[in-house]
C-alpha positions as CSV (number, residue, x, y, z in Angstrom):
1,M,317.7,37.0,199.5
2,R,313.8,36.2,197.9
3,A,314.9,37.9,194.7
4,H,317.8,36.2,194.3
5,L,317.0,32.8,194.9
6,A,314.3,33.2,192.4
7,R,315.7,31.8,189.5
8,P,317.5,29.4,190.9
9,L,314.3,28.0,192.4
10,A,312.3,28.6,189.5
11,A,314.4,26.3,187.2
12,A,314.4,23.7,190.0
13,R,310.6,23.8,190.1
14,S,310.2,23.7,186.3
15,Q,313.0,20.6,186.6
16,L,311.2,18.4,189.5
17,N,308.3,18.3,187.6
18,A,309.6,17.7,184.4
19,R,310.7,14.4,186.2
20,L,307.9,14.2,188.5
21,Q,305.6,14.3,185.7
22,N,308.3,12.2,183.6
23,V,308.2,9.4,186.3
24,Q,304.3,9.8,186.7
25,G,304.0,8.4,182.9
26,D,306.2,5.4,183.9
27,N,304.1,4.6,186.6
28,E,301.3,5.0,184.1
29,R,303.2,2.1,181.7
30,L,304.6,0.0,184.9
31,F,301.0,0.1,186.0
32,A,299.2,-1.2,182.5
33,E,301.9,-3.5,181.9
34,V,301.0,-5.3,185.3
35,E,297.2,-5.4,184.3
36,S,297.8,-6.2,181.0
37,Q,299.3,-9.0,182.5
38,R,297.2,-9.9,185.1
39,K,295.1,-10.8,182.7
40,E,297.0,-12.3,180.7
41,I,297.3,-15.0,184.0
42,D,293.9,-15.5,184.2
43,E,293.2,-16.6,180.8
44,L,296.7,-18.9,181.4
45,L,294.6,-20.0,184.8
46,A,291.5,-20.2,183.6
47,E,292.9,-22.8,179.9
48,L,295.4,-25.1,182.2
49,E,291.9,-25.8,185.3
50,A,290.5,-25.9,182.2
51,A,292.7,-28.8,181.4
52,G,293.3,-30.0,184.0
53,V,289.3,-30.6,183.5
54,D,289.9,-32.7,181.0
55,V,292.0,-34.5,182.0
56,D,290.1,-36.2,184.5
57,L,287.4,-36.5,182.3
58,A,290.1,-39.1,180.5
59,N,291.2,-40.4,183.2
60,E,287.3,-41.2,184.1
61,L,287.4,-42.3,180.8
62,L,290.7,-45.0,180.9
63,A,289.0,-46.4,184.3
64,E,286.3,-47.8,182.6
65,V,288.0,-50.0,180.1
66,V,292.1,-50.0,181.3
67,D,291.2,-53.2,182.2
68,E,289.7,-55.1,179.3
69,V,293.3,-52.9,177.5
70,A,295.3,-54.2,180.2
71,R,293.7,-58.6,179.6
72,E,294.0,-58.5,175.6
73,A,297.6,-56.8,175.7
74,R,298.5,-59.5,178.0
75,D,296.3,-62.2,175.8
76,V,298.7,-61.3,172.7
77,E,302.2,-61.4,174.6
78,I,301.0,-64.9,175.4
79,E,300.0,-65.5,171.8
80,M,303.1,-64.2,170.8
81,G,305.1,-65.8,173.3
82,G,303.6,-69.2,172.8
83,A,303.8,-69.1,169.0
84,G,307.4,-68.1,169.5
85,H,308.7,-71.1,171.0
């Protein structure tokens, strides 16, 4: 019985080993891709955080001059409205 099954079992084992190697290779490629994507995500998040800091700083700078700019805009509007009437 062993001799009768040896050849089909060896062939099946060979096929399974080949499939296992293919799956392991695919898993390694997928793992590398996932790691690359994680790195890219981390880089994008760092850029986004830096942009957020830039926006916060710009808001702080604008807060210092917004009243003056609004007053100037009102003055110009008054001058233009007054000149047209």
